[in-house]
C-alpha atoms as an extended CHARMM CRD file, in Angstrom:
* protein
*
       166  EXT
         1         1  MET       CA             43.6460000000      169.8050000000      107.7970000000  PROA      1               0.0000000000
         2         2  LYS       CA             41.9910000000      168.4210000000      110.8500000000  PROA      2               0.0000000000
         3         3  SER       CA             40.9590000000      165.3050000000      108.9690000000  PROA      3               0.0000000000
         4         4  GLN       CA             44.5230000000      164.8360000000      107.7210000000  PROA      4               0.0000000000
         5         5  LYS       CA             45.8070000000      164.9840000000      111.2800000000  PROA      5               0.0000000000
         6         6  THR       CA             43.1240000000      162.5530000000      112.3720000000  PROA      6               0.0000000000
         7         7  LEU       CA             43.9180000000      160.2480000000      109.4740000000  PROA      7               0.0000000000
         8         8  PHE       CA             47.6510000000      160.3970000000      110.2950000000  PROA      8               0.0000000000
         9         9  PHE       CA             46.9600000000      159.6560000000      113.9680000000  PROA      9               0.0000000000
        10        10  VAL       CA             44.7830000000      156.6550000000      113.0340000000  PROA      10              0.0000000000
        11        11  TRP       CA             47.4940000000      155.4260000000      110.6700000000  PROA      11              0.0000000000
        12        12  VAL       CA             50.1940000000      155.6540000000      113.4390000000  PROA      12              0.0000000000
        13        13  VAL       CA             47.9560000000      153.7980000000      115.9210000000  PROA      13              0.0000000000
        14        14  LEU       CA             47.2430000000      151.0370000000      113.3890000000  PROA      14              0.0000000000
        15        15  VAL       CA             50.9300000000      150.6500000000      112.4980000000  PROA      15              0.0000000000
        16        16  PHE       CA             52.0560000000      150.3030000000      116.1290000000  PROA      16              0.0000000000
        17        17  ALA       CA             49.0820000000      148.1420000000      117.0560000000  PROA      17              0.0000000000
        18        18  SER       CA             50.0140000000      145.6580000000      114.3570000000  PROA      18              0.0000000000
        19        19  PHE       CA             53.5070000000      144.9700000000      115.7860000000  PROA      19              0.0000000000
        20        20  PRO       CA             52.3610000000      142.5070000000      118.4850000000  PROA      20              0.0000000000
        21        21  LEU       CA             50.4280000000      140.5960000000      115.8640000000  PROA      21              0.0000000000
        22        22  ALA       CA             53.5740000000      139.9340000000      113.8270000000  PROA      22              0.0000000000
        23        23  ALA       CA             55.1650000000      136.5030000000      114.5300000000  PROA      23              0.0000000000
        24        24  GLN       CA             58.7960000000      136.3590000000      115.6200000000  PROA      24              0.0000000000
        25        25  ALA       CA             61.2180000000      134.0640000000      113.8110000000  PROA      25              0.0000000000
        26        26  THR       CA             63.2520000000      133.1010000000      116.9310000000  PROA      26              0.0000000000
        27        27  GLY       CA             62.9430000000      133.0060000000      120.6880000000  PROA      27              0.0000000000
        28        28  THR       CA             65.3820000000      132.3690000000      123.5180000000  PROA      28              0.0000000000
        29        29  LEU       CA             65.2080000000      130.5860000000      126.8290000000  PROA      29              0.0000000000
        30        30  THR       CA             67.9940000000      130.8230000000      129.4010000000  PROA      30              0.0000000000
        31        31  LEU       CA             68.3650000000      127.8430000000      131.7090000000  PROA      31              0.0000000000
        32        32  THR       CA             70.2900000000      128.3410000000      134.9450000000  PROA      32              0.0000000000
        33        33  GLY       CA             71.1680000000      125.8660000000      137.6610000000  PROA      33              0.0000000000
        34        34  THR       CA             73.4150000000      125.6930000000      140.6840000000  PROA      34              0.0000000000
        35        35  VAL       CA             75.4480000000      123.0390000000      142.4620000000  PROA      35              0.0000000000
        36        36  PRO       CA             75.6190000000      123.4640000000      146.2340000000  PROA      36              0.0000000000
        37        37  PRO       CA             79.0220000000      123.2630000000      147.9170000000  PROA      37              0.0000000000
        38        38  ILE       CA             79.8770000000      119.8900000000      149.4430000000  PROA      38              0.0000000000
        39        39  LEU       CA             82.5760000000      119.4810000000      152.0710000000  PROA      39              0.0000000000
        40        40  SER       CA             81.9960000000      116.5860000000      154.4370000000  PROA      40              0.0000000000
        41        41  ILE       CA             83.7960000000      113.8640000000      156.3130000000  PROA      41              0.0000000000
        42        42  THR       CA             82.2310000000      110.7400000000      157.7810000000  PROA      42              0.0000000000
        43        43  VAL       CA             84.0230000000      108.5260000000      160.2960000000  PROA      43              0.0000000000
        44        44  ASN       CA             82.6820000000      104.9760000000      160.4390000000  PROA      44              0.0000000000
        45        45  ALA       CA             84.1540000000      103.1740000000      163.4440000000  PROA      45              0.0000000000
        46        46  LEU       CA             84.7160000000       99.4380000000      163.1350000000  PROA      46              0.0000000000
        47        47  PRO       CA             83.9500000000       97.0980000000      166.0690000000  PROA      47              0.0000000000
        48        48  ALA       CA             87.6830000000       96.6320000000      166.7490000000  PROA      48              0.0000000000
        49        49  ALA       CA             87.9710000000      100.2980000000      167.7950000000  PROA      49              0.0000000000
        50        50  ALA       CA             86.1300000000       99.5690000000      171.0430000000  PROA      50              0.0000000000
        51        51  THR       CA             87.7150000000       96.1910000000      171.8380000000  PROA      51              0.0000000000
        52        52  LEU       CA             91.4780000000       96.7260000000      171.5350000000  PROA      52              0.0000000000
        53        53  ASN       CA             93.6730000000       94.3920000000      173.6010000000  PROA      53              0.0000000000
        54        54  LEU       CA             96.4930000000       96.6630000000      174.7460000000  PROA      54              0.0000000000
        55        55  SER       CA             98.5210000000       93.7630000000      176.2140000000  PROA      55              0.0000000000
        56        56  ALA       CA             99.1560000000       92.1410000000      172.8200000000  PROA      56              0.0000000000
        57        57  ASP       CA            100.9370000000       93.3870000000      169.7050000000  PROA      57              0.0000000000
        58        58  THR       CA             98.2850000000       94.7040000000      167.3720000000  PROA      58              0.0000000000
        59        59  ASP       CA             97.9000000000       96.1700000000      163.8870000000  PROA      59              0.0000000000
        60        60  VAL       CA             94.1830000000       96.4360000000      163.1640000000  PROA      60              0.0000000000
        61        61  ALA       CA             91.6690000000       98.4410000000      161.1260000000  PROA      61              0.0000000000
        62        62  VAL       CA             89.6020000000      100.6330000000      163.4510000000  PROA      62              0.0000000000
        63        63  ALA       CA             87.6270000000      102.8480000000      161.0530000000  PROA      63              0.0000000000
        64        64  ASN       CA             86.8440000000      103.8990000000      157.5160000000  PROA      64              0.0000000000
        65        65  VAL       CA             86.7530000000      107.6140000000      156.7800000000  PROA      65              0.0000000000
        66        66  VAL       CA             84.8790000000      108.9720000000      153.7700000000  PROA      66              0.0000000000
        67        67  GLU       CA             86.0860000000      112.3120000000      152.4130000000  PROA      67              0.0000000000
        68        68  ARG       CA             83.6710000000      114.1680000000      150.1230000000  PROA      68              0.0000000000
        69        69  SER       CA             84.2640000000      117.5260000000      148.4460000000  PROA      69              0.0000000000
        70        70  ASN       CA             83.4060000000      119.4230000000      145.2760000000  PROA      70              0.0000000000
        71        71  LYS       CA             85.5410000000      122.4620000000      146.1060000000  PROA      71              0.0000000000
        72        72  LYS       CA             87.4300000000      123.8370000000      143.0770000000  PROA      72              0.0000000000
        73        73  GLY       CA             90.6330000000      124.4420000000      145.0300000000  PROA      73              0.0000000000
        74        74  GLY       CA             90.5880000000      121.0330000000      146.7010000000  PROA      74              0.0000000000
        75        75  TYR       CA             90.7040000000      120.2020000000      150.3950000000  PROA      75              0.0000000000
        76        76  THR       CA             92.8360000000      118.9360000000      153.2730000000  PROA      76              0.0000000000
        77        77  VAL       CA             92.0380000000      116.4670000000      156.0310000000  PROA      77              0.0000000000
        78        78  THR       CA             93.7470000000      116.6560000000      159.4080000000  PROA      78              0.0000000000
        79        79  VAL       CA             93.6570000000      114.3010000000      162.3620000000  PROA      79              0.0000000000
        80        80  GLU       CA             94.2570000000      115.2290000000      165.9990000000  PROA      80              0.0000000000
        81        81  SER       CA             94.9170000000      112.9880000000      168.9820000000  PROA      81              0.0000000000
        82        82  LEU       CA             93.1840000000      114.4490000000      172.0350000000  PROA      82              0.0000000000
        83        83  ASN       CA             95.7700000000      112.9970000000      174.4280000000  PROA      83              0.0000000000
        84        84  ALA       CA             98.7610000000      114.2140000000      172.4070000000  PROA      84              0.0000000000
        85        85  VAL       CA             97.3380000000      117.7040000000      171.8110000000  PROA      85              0.0000000000
        86        86  PHE       CA             96.3820000000      118.0700000000      175.4880000000  PROA      86              0.0000000000
        87        87  SER       CA             99.8190000000      117.0110000000      176.7570000000  PROA      87              0.0000000000
        88        88  GLY       CA            101.8810000000      118.5630000000      173.9630000000  PROA      88              0.0000000000
        89        89  ALA       CA            103.2450000000      115.1460000000      172.9250000000  PROA      89              0.0000000000
        90        90  SER       CA            104.1370000000      114.5770000000      169.3070000000  PROA      90              0.0000000000
        91        91  GLN       CA            102.9730000000      110.9380000000      169.1920000000  PROA      91              0.0000000000
        92        92  PRO       CA             99.4090000000      109.7950000000      169.9840000000  PROA      92              0.0000000000
        93        93  TYR       CA             98.9310000000      107.4830000000      172.9500000000  PROA      93              0.0000000000
        94        94  PHE       CA             96.3750000000      105.6010000000      174.9970000000  PROA      94              0.0000000000
        95        95  LYS       CA             95.8500000000      107.0240000000      178.4690000000  PROA      95              0.0000000000
        96        96  SER       CA             94.0130000000      105.5950000000      181.4580000000  PROA      96              0.0000000000
        97        97  ILE       CA             90.5830000000      106.9850000000      182.2350000000  PROA      97              0.0000000000
        98        98  ASP       CA             91.6500000000      106.8470000000      185.9120000000  PROA      98              0.0000000000
        99        99  ALA       CA             93.4840000000      110.0510000000      186.8720000000  PROA      99              0.0000000000
       100       100  GLY       CA             95.4900000000      108.0510000000      189.4490000000  PROA      100             0.0000000000
       101       101  ASN       CA             96.9640000000      105.7670000000      186.7540000000  PROA      101             0.0000000000
       102       102  ALA       CA             99.8740000000      107.3410000000      184.8570000000  PROA      102             0.0000000000
       103       103  ASP       CA            100.3970000000      104.3840000000      182.4690000000  PROA      103             0.0000000000
       104       104  THR       CA            100.2840000000      105.2050000000      178.7540000000  PROA      104             0.0000000000
       105       105  LEU       CA            100.8420000000      103.3110000000      175.5190000000  PROA      105             0.0000000000
       106       106  THR       CA            101.9460000000      105.0510000000      172.3150000000  PROA      106             0.0000000000
       107       107  TYR       CA            100.6250000000      103.8620000000      168.9760000000  PROA      107             0.0000000000
       108       108  THR       CA            101.0460000000      104.5490000000      165.2900000000  PROA      108             0.0000000000
       109       109  LEU       CA             98.2180000000      105.4120000000      162.9690000000  PROA      109             0.0000000000
       110       110  SER       CA             97.9130000000      104.7470000000      159.2640000000  PROA      110             0.0000000000
       111       111  TYR       CA             95.4330000000      106.5180000000      157.0090000000  PROA      111             0.0000000000
       112       112  GLY       CA             94.6700000000      105.1840000000      153.5680000000  PROA      112             0.0000000000
       113       113  GLY       CA             97.6730000000      102.8580000000      153.8030000000  PROA      113             0.0000000000
       114       114  THR       CA            100.1860000000      105.5840000000      154.7430000000  PROA      114             0.0000000000
       115       115  THR       CA            101.7460000000      105.8970000000      158.1990000000  PROA      115             0.0000000000
       116       116  VAL       CA            100.7590000000      109.2190000000      159.7720000000  PROA      116             0.0000000000
       117       117  THR       CA            103.4870000000      111.5270000000      161.0860000000  PROA      117             0.0000000000
       118       118  PHE       CA            102.1880000000      113.6580000000      163.9370000000  PROA      118             0.0000000000
       119       119  SER       CA            103.5440000000      117.0180000000      165.0730000000  PROA      119             0.0000000000
       120       120  ALA       CA            102.2510000000      118.3440000000      168.4070000000  PROA      120             0.0000000000
       121       121  GLY       CA             99.4530000000      115.7820000000      168.2500000000  PROA      121             0.0000000000
       122       122  SER       CA             98.1780000000      116.7620000000      164.8040000000  PROA      122             0.0000000000
       123       123  ALA       CA             98.8290000000      115.6710000000      161.2170000000  PROA      123             0.0000000000
       124       124  ILE       CA             97.6330000000      116.3280000000      157.6750000000  PROA      124             0.0000000000
       125       125  VAL       CA             96.4430000000      112.9940000000      156.2630000000  PROA      125             0.0000000000
       126       126  SER       CA             94.9460000000      114.1180000000      152.9250000000  PROA      126             0.0000000000
       127       127  ASP       CA             95.9350000000      117.0090000000      150.6970000000  PROA      127             0.0000000000
       128       128  SER       CA             93.9600000000      117.1330000000      147.4500000000  PROA      128             0.0000000000
       129       129  ASN       CA             93.9210000000      119.7940000000      144.7440000000  PROA      129             0.0000000000
       130       130  THR       CA             90.7390000000      118.4920000000      143.1440000000  PROA      130             0.0000000000
       131       131  ARG       CA             87.2740000000      117.2340000000      144.0420000000  PROA      131             0.0000000000
       132       132  THR       CA             86.4080000000      113.7000000000      145.0960000000  PROA      132             0.0000000000
       133       133  THR       CA             84.0100000000      111.4260000000      143.2590000000  PROA      133             0.0000000000
       134       134  GLY       CA             80.3290000000      111.9580000000      144.0240000000  PROA      134             0.0000000000
       135       135  ALA       CA             80.3710000000      109.0820000000      146.5090000000  PROA      135             0.0000000000
       136       136  GLY       CA             83.5520000000      110.3910000000      148.1300000000  PROA      136             0.0000000000
       137       137  VAL       CA             86.8890000000      108.7160000000      148.8140000000  PROA      137             0.0000000000
       138       138  SER       CA             87.0780000000      106.0210000000      151.5000000000  PROA      138             0.0000000000
       139       139  LYS       CA             90.2730000000      105.7160000000      153.5610000000  PROA      139             0.0000000000
       140       140  ALA       CA             91.0320000000      102.9030000000      156.0000000000  PROA      140             0.0000000000
       141       141  VAL       CA             92.3050000000      103.8970000000      159.4590000000  PROA      141             0.0000000000
       142       142  ARG       CA             94.5890000000      101.4210000000      161.2150000000  PROA      142             0.0000000000
       143       143  VAL       CA             96.1700000000      101.4300000000      164.6610000000  PROA      143             0.0000000000
       144       144  ALA       CA             99.3720000000       99.5760000000      165.5240000000  PROA      144             0.0000000000
       145       145  TYR       CA            101.1610000000       99.2000000000      168.8550000000  PROA      145             0.0000000000
       146       146  THR       CA            103.3810000000       96.8740000000      170.8210000000  PROA      146             0.0000000000
       147       147  GLY       CA            101.4430000000       95.3430000000      173.6800000000  PROA      147             0.0000000000
       148       148  ALA       CA            102.5370000000       96.3520000000      177.1610000000  PROA      148             0.0000000000
       149       149  PHE       CA            102.1650000000       95.1400000000      180.7140000000  PROA      149             0.0000000000
       150       150  LEU       CA            100.0190000000       97.9950000000      182.0060000000  PROA      150             0.0000000000
       151       151  TYR       CA             97.8700000000       98.3700000000      185.0870000000  PROA      151             0.0000000000
       152       152  GLU       CA             94.4610000000       96.7750000000      184.7070000000  PROA      152             0.0000000000
       153       153  ASP       CA             92.2850000000       99.6420000000      183.4880000000  PROA      153             0.0000000000
       154       154  THR       CA             90.4680000000      101.1760000000      180.5250000000  PROA      154             0.0000000000
       155       155  TYR       CA             92.6460000000      103.2900000000      178.2530000000  PROA      155             0.0000000000
       156       156  SER       CA             91.5560000000      105.5450000000      175.4360000000  PROA      156             0.0000000000
       157       157  ASP       CA             92.3770000000      108.3240000000      173.0120000000  PROA      157             0.0000000000
       158       158  THR       CA             90.0350000000      110.3670000000      170.8310000000  PROA      158             0.0000000000
       159       159  LEU       CA             90.9200000000      111.0860000000      167.2160000000  PROA      159             0.0000000000
       160       160  THR       CA             89.2680000000      114.0510000000      165.5050000000  PROA      160             0.0000000000
       161       161  PHE       CA             89.2320000000      114.1840000000      161.6940000000  PROA      161             0.0000000000
       162       162  THR       CA             88.5970000000      117.5780000000      160.0880000000  PROA      162             0.0000000000
       163       163  ILE       CA             88.1040000000      118.4050000000      156.3970000000  PROA      163             0.0000000000
       164       164  THR       CA             88.8580000000      121.9750000000      155.2500000000  PROA      164             0.0000000000
       165       165  ALA       CA             88.4990000000      123.6280000000      151.8550000000  PROA      165             0.0000000000
       166       166  LYS       CA             91.6160000000      125.1500000000      150.3200000000  PROA      166             0.0000000000
């Protein structure tokens, strides 16, 4: 009886030991990758942005903005005029860097060929429900104003462009 038990035990060991030696007919490999989120905006100022003649009527390109996003829900781009936001004005304007000079000059802004409508110094300039191309979408920024007889001085405004995922 003991030899039968020993023989059975040897048989069980040999049967289970042979399983790894058997070749499998198929095999699987799972490949997994990720795409990182992209949400960026690049403002490329043109030389005209720093050399505006405020005494003459002007309509000139001042920058190119590149919007880039791969967000599923899309994105929005807003622009803010520092002077208009600070003063509570609805329209952006140039203001003297000299606190003793109260002269200002309002201007209009176009973004991607569309005139921008500001409210309390801010405006939505892009509203997309999809992603951009891999290189992004380039939008021209133009400034237009009627020249004025202002005090001799340097005038400026700062525009801030912000991209936000929906």
